[in-house]
C-alpha positions as CSV (number, residue, x, y, z in Angstrom):
1,X,31.8,-13.1,7.7
2,X,28.7,-11.0,7.3
3,X,27.4,-12.2,10.6
4,X,30.7,-11.3,12.4
5,X,30.6,-7.8,10.8
6,X,27.0,-7.4,11.9
7,X,27.8,-8.3,15.5
8,X,30.6,-5.8,15.6
9,X,28.4,-3.1,14.1
10,X,25.6,-4.0,16.6
11,X,27.9,-3.7,19.6
12,X,29.4,-0.4,18.3
13,X,26.1,1.2,17.7
14,X,24.6,-0.1,20.9
15,X,27.3,1.7,22.8
16,X,27.3,4.9,20.8
17,X,23.5,5.2,20.7
18,X,23.3,4.6,24.5
19,X,25.7,7.4,25.1
20,X,24.5,10.1,22.7
21,X,20.8,9.6,21.7
22,X,17.5,8.8,23.1
23,X,16.0,5.6,21.5
24,X,12.5,6.8,21.8
25,X,11.2,9.6,19.5
26,X,9.1,11.2,22.2
27,X,7.1,14.1,20.9
28,X,8.2,13.4,17.3
29,X,5.6,13.0,14.7
30,X,5.5,13.4,11.0
31,X,4.4,17.0,11.6
32,X,7.6,18.1,13.3
33,X,10.4,15.8,12.1
34,X,12.9,17.7,10.0
35,X,15.5,15.7,8.0
36,X,18.3,18.0,6.7
37,X,20.8,15.5,5.5
38,X,21.4,11.8,5.0
39,X,23.0,11.4,8.4
40,X,19.9,12.7,10.0
41,X,17.8,10.4,7.8
42,X,19.7,7.4,9.0
43,X,19.3,8.6,12.6
44,X,15.5,8.9,12.0
45,X,15.3,5.2,11.4
46,X,17.0,4.5,14.7
47,X,14.0,6.0,16.5
48,X,11.0,4.0,17.7
49,X,7.7,4.7,16.0
50,X,4.4,4.4,17.8
51,X,4.2,0.8,16.4
52,X,7.8,-0.3,17.1
53,X,8.1,1.2,20.6
54,X,8.2,-1.7,23.1
55,X,7.3,0.6,26.0
56,X,7.8,-1.0,29.4
57,X,8.6,-4.3,27.8
58,X,12.0,-3.2,26.5
59,X,13.7,-5.3,29.1
60,X,12.7,-8.4,27.1
61,X,15.3,-7.5,24.6
62,X,18.2,-8.0,27.1
63,X,20.4,-10.9,26.2
64,X,18.8,-11.6,22.8
65,X,21.2,-12.8,20.1
66,X,23.4,-10.4,18.2
67,X,23.5,-12.5,15.1
68,X,20.8,-11.6,12.5
69,X,20.1,-15.2,11.5
70,X,19.7,-16.2,15.2
71,X,17.5,-13.2,15.9
72,X,15.3,-13.9,12.9
73,X,14.9,-17.5,13.8
74,X,14.0,-16.5,17.4
75,X,11.4,-14.0,16.2
76,X,9.8,-16.6,13.9
77,X,9.5,-19.0,16.9
78,X,7.1,-16.5,18.6
79,X,4.5,-16.7,15.9
80,X,2.3,-18.9,13.8
81,X,1.2,-17.6,10.4
82,X,-2.6,-17.8,10.0
83,X,-2.3,-18.9,6.3
84,X,1.1,-20.7,6.0
85,X,1.4,-22.6,9.3
86,X,-1.8,-22.7,11.2
87,X,-3.1,-26.0,9.6
88,X,-0.4,-27.9,11.6
89,X,-1.6,-26.5,14.9
90,X,-5.4,-26.1,14.7
91,X,-6.0,-28.7,17.4
92,X,-3.7,-26.9,19.8
93,X,-5.0,-23.4,19.3
94,X,-8.6,-22.4,20.0
95,X,-10.6,-21.3,17.0
96,X,-11.1,-17.8,18.3
97,X,-7.3,-17.3,18.1
98,X,-6.8,-18.5,14.5
99,X,-6.1,-14.9,13.3
100,X,-5.0,-12.4,16.0
101,X,-3.6,-9.6,13.8
102,X,-6.3,-7.1,14.9
103,X,-5.6,-7.8,18.6
104,X,-1.9,-7.0,18.4
105,X,-1.2,-4.0,16.2
106,X,2.0,-2.8,17.9
107,X,5.2,-4.3,19.3
108,X,4.1,-3.3,22.8
109,X,0.9,-5.2,22.4
110,X,2.8,-8.2,20.9
111,X,5.2,-8.4,23.8
112,X,2.3,-8.1,26.3
113,X,0.6,-10.9,24.4
114,X,3.6,-13.2,24.4
115,X,4.1,-12.7,28.2
116,X,0.5,-13.5,28.8
117,X,1.1,-17.0,27.4
118,X,4.7,-17.6,28.6
119,X,6.3,-15.3,31.2
120,X,9.7,-16.3,30.0
121,X,9.6,-13.7,27.3
122,X,11.1,-14.1,23.8
123,X,12.3,-17.7,23.9
124,X,13.2,-20.3,21.3
125,X,11.3,-23.1,23.0
126,X,7.9,-21.4,23.0
127,X,5.2,-24.0,22.7
128,X,2.9,-23.7,19.7
129,X,-0.2,-23.0,21.9
130,X,1.8,-20.1,23.5
131,X,2.6,-18.4,20.2
132,X,0.6,-15.6,18.7
133,X,-1.2,-16.2,15.3
134,X,0.2,-13.2,13.4
135,X,1.4,-12.3,9.9
136,X,4.6,-11.1,8.3
137,X,4.2,-7.5,9.4
138,X,4.4,-8.5,13.1
139,X,7.6,-10.4,12.5
140,X,9.0,-7.3,10.7
141,X,8.1,-4.7,13.3
142,X,9.4,-6.8,16.1
143,X,12.8,-7.2,14.3
144,X,12.9,-3.5,13.6
145,X,12.1,-2.7,17.3
146,X,14.8,-4.9,18.6
147,X,17.4,-3.4,16.3
148,X,16.3,0.1,17.1
149,X,16.8,-0.6,20.8
150,X,20.4,-1.3,19.9
151,X,20.8,1.9,17.9
152,X,20.7,0.1,14.6
153,X,18.6,1.9,11.8
154,X,15.8,-0.3,10.6
155,X,12.5,0.2,8.7
156,X,9.6,-2.0,7.6
157,X,8.9,-2.2,3.9
158,X,5.7,-3.4,2.2
159,X,5.7,-5.0,-1.2
160,X,5.4,-8.4,-2.9
161,X,7.8,-11.4,-2.5
162,X,8.8,-13.7,-5.3
163,X,10.0,-16.6,-3.1
164,X,6.7,-17.5,-1.2
165,X,4.6,-18.9,-4.1
166,X,6.1,-20.0,-7.4
167,X,5.3,-17.7,-10.3
168,X,3.4,-15.3,-8.1
169,X,4.2,-12.0,-6.3
170,X,2.9,-12.5,-2.8
171,X,1.8,-9.6,-0.6
172,X,4.5,-9.3,2.1
173,X,6.3,-7.2,4.6
174,X,10.0,-7.3,5.4
175,X,12.6,-5.3,7.4
176,X,15.4,-3.2,6.0
177,X,18.5,-2.9,8.2
178,X,21.2,-0.4,7.7
179,X,24.8,-1.7,7.1
180,X,27.0,1.1,8.3
181,X,30.2,-0.4,6.9
182,X,28.9,-0.9,3.4
183,X,26.6,2.1,3.5
184,X,23.6,0.1,2.2
185,X,20.2,-1.3,3.3
186,X,20.1,-5.1,3.8
187,X,16.8,-7.0,3.2
188,X,15.8,-9.2,6.1
189,X,12.7,-11.5,6.3
190,X,12.3,-12.7,9.9
191,X,9.2,-14.6,9.0
192,X,11.2,-16.8,6.6
193,X,14.6,-16.7,8.3
194,X,16.1,-14.9,5.3
195,X,19.0,-12.6,5.9
196,X,20.6,-10.0,3.5
197,X,18.8,-11.5,0.5
198,X,18.9,-10.2,-3.0
199,X,16.6,-7.4,-4.0
200,X,15.4,-9.3,-7.0
201,X,13.4,-11.5,-4.6
202,X,11.3,-8.6,-3.4
203,X,9.2,-6.3,-5.6
204,X,9.0,-2.9,-3.8
205,X,5.6,-1.4,-4.1
206,X,6.8,1.8,-5.9
207,X,8.6,-0.3,-8.5
208,X,5.6,-2.5,-9.1
209,X,3.4,0.5,-9.5
210,X,5.7,2.1,-12.1
211,X,6.0,-1.2,-14.0
212,X,2.2,-1.5,-14.0
213,X,1.9,2.0,-15.6
214,X,4.3,0.8,-18.4
215,X,2.3,-2.3,-19.0
216,X,5.3,-4.5,-18.0
217,X,3.5,-6.7,-15.4
218,X,0.3,-8.5,-14.9
219,X,-1.4,-7.1,-11.8
220,X,-3.4,-10.3,-11.3
221,X,-0.1,-12.0,-10.3
222,X,0.2,-9.6,-7.3
223,X,-1.5,-10.1,-3.9
224,X,-2.8,-13.3,-2.2
225,X,-4.1,-16.0,-4.6
226,X,-7.8,-16.7,-4.2
227,X,-8.2,-14.0,-1.6
228,X,-7.0,-10.6,-3.0
229,X,-5.0,-9.7,-6.0
230,X,-4.6,-7.1,-8.7
231,X,-4.1,-3.4,-9.0
232,X,-5.6,-2.9,-5.5
233,X,-2.9,-4.9,-3.8
234,X,-0.2,-2.9,-5.5
235,X,-1.8,0.4,-4.6
236,X,-2.4,-0.7,-1.0
237,X,1.2,-1.8,-0.6
238,X,2.4,1.5,-2.1
239,X,0.3,3.6,0.4
240,X,1.4,1.4,3.3
241,X,5.1,1.5,2.3
242,X,4.9,5.3,2.0
243,X,3.6,5.6,5.5
244,X,6.2,3.2,6.8
245,X,9.2,5.0,5.3
246,X,7.8,8.2,6.8
247,X,7.7,6.6,10.2
248,X,4.4,4.9,10.8
249,X,4.0,1.1,10.1
250,X,0.3,1.0,9.7
251,X,-1.6,-2.2,10.0
252,X,-2.7,-3.7,6.8
253,X,-6.3,-2.7,7.3
254,X,-5.5,1.0,7.2
255,X,-5.4,1.9,3.6
256,X,-6.2,4.6,1.1
257,X,-9.9,5.1,0.2
258,X,-8.7,5.7,-3.3
259,X,-9.2,1.9,-3.4
260,X,-12.8,2.3,-2.5
261,X,-13.2,4.3,-5.7
262,X,-11.2,1.7,-7.6
263,X,-13.5,-1.1,-6.3
264,X,-16.6,0.9,-7.2
265,X,-15.4,2.0,-10.6
266,X,-14.2,-1.3,-11.8
267,X,-10.7,-0.8,-10.5
268,X,-10.1,2.4,-12.5
269,X,-8.3,5.4,-10.9
270,X,-8.5,9.0,-12.1
271,X,-5.7,10.6,-14.0
272,X,-4.9,12.7,-11.0
273,X,-4.7,9.6,-8.7
274,X,-2.3,8.0,-11.2
275,X,-0.1,11.1,-11.5
276,X,0.1,11.5,-7.7
277,X,1.1,7.8,-7.3
278,X,3.6,8.1,-10.1
279,X,5.3,11.1,-8.4
280,X,5.5,9.4,-5.1
281,X,6.8,6.1,-6.7
282,X,9.6,8.0,-8.5
283,X,10.6,9.7,-5.2
284,X,10.7,6.4,-3.4
285,X,13.2,5.0,-5.8
286,X,15.9,6.7,-3.8
287,X,15.0,7.6,-0.3
288,X,17.6,10.2,0.5
289,X,17.2,13.3,2.6
290,X,15.9,15.4,-0.3
291,X,13.4,12.9,-1.5
292,X,12.3,12.1,2.0
293,X,11.4,15.7,2.7
294,X,9.6,16.1,-0.6
295,X,7.7,12.8,0.0
296,X,6.9,13.9,3.6
297,X,5.3,17.1,2.2
298,X,3.2,15.0,-0.2
299,X,2.3,12.3,2.3
300,X,2.0,14.1,5.6
301,X,-0.3,12.2,8.0
302,X,-2.8,14.3,10.0
303,X,-3.8,14.5,12.8
304,X,-1.2,13.3,15.3
305,X,-3.6,10.8,16.9
306,X,-3.8,8.8,13.7
307,X,-0.2,7.5,14.4
308,X,-1.4,5.8,17.6
309,X,-1.7,2.0,17.4
310,X,-4.7,2.3,19.7
311,X,-6.8,4.4,17.4
312,X,-9.2,2.8,15.0
313,X,-9.2,5.5,12.4
314,X,-6.2,7.2,10.9
315,X,-6.2,10.7,9.5
316,X,-5.7,11.7,5.9
317,X,-2.5,11.6,3.9
318,X,-2.7,14.6,1.6
319,X,-0.9,13.2,-1.4
320,X,-1.8,16.2,-3.5
321,X,-3.6,19.4,-2.8
322,X,-6.9,18.1,-4.2
323,X,-6.6,14.4,-3.7
324,X,-6.4,13.4,-0.1
325,X,-5.7,9.8,0.5
326,X,-6.9,8.6,4.0
327,X,-5.8,5.6,5.9
328,X,-8.7,4.2,7.8
329,X,-10.0,0.9,9.2
330,X,-11.7,-1.4,6.7
331,X,-12.3,-5.0,6.2
332,X,-11.5,-5.2,2.5
333,X,-7.8,-6.0,3.0
334,X,-8.2,-8.1,6.1
335,X,-6.9,-11.2,4.3
336,X,-3.8,-9.5,2.8
337,X,-0.7,-10.8,4.6
């Protein structure tokens, strides 16, 4: 029944959006977007971001399934996860391709890469050697992009999943999809074929941060086992999630240099750092128009060029008047999925 409703909603919004609104947010950046009410906020998530815009490859979305389960399954068939699935295909994929997440930061680059190996486009029968070796974020931005092309609000969220590794909160990215009939956000994980799953299976970054401040969680259970875990993973996901809900789904290697300080100072943040993250986390509990605007003021990304997938360095996020947090390229989080 849920799938039937989603198909009806998809067709309805695809028609309405095609008639009334441009799908591409040309000229819109975090500097000039104004959200005055919740209707405008939902409309904001229909817009492509620099990372979800398919560019000239939008035609590849024609004739794709309307059903969310089918769509998630199709998306998963385009990729091989470098940590969870690659072992099965190492003989078929050259070693230099064993992790391609730096090569394909945006949906446009992903679609171009898929076409370079198989000109058929987004297909279910894609051979393993013709798939891209990418992580959960790439599954999520592709799903968001396809849905946005149909006028369906979608946004990528960063946090930690409870269903990937037993008794561990694994660093992860998913897609939220707006259900217009029920007026709620549905959680979708295209990398695991999970549709409209329970929120207790995904720890949003702001919730994890607030729980950490209350001493309710063990930070060492958050991240990627034997690669990267602890407070740094929670802060990194919080900063990435903040940028994403404000309209820019940064790659996992663009993170706040507050983490540099944390690494250097034995993972200790200043009182001001903590208070700023507390304020943002409280606002992110309910992302309505008022909280969005307030968070936007706290987390405005500058300059415009930093939102481009082609740039290697992103500008600063001024999270308080005296504590700028800057997203920039680094290798420290290269192994965080």
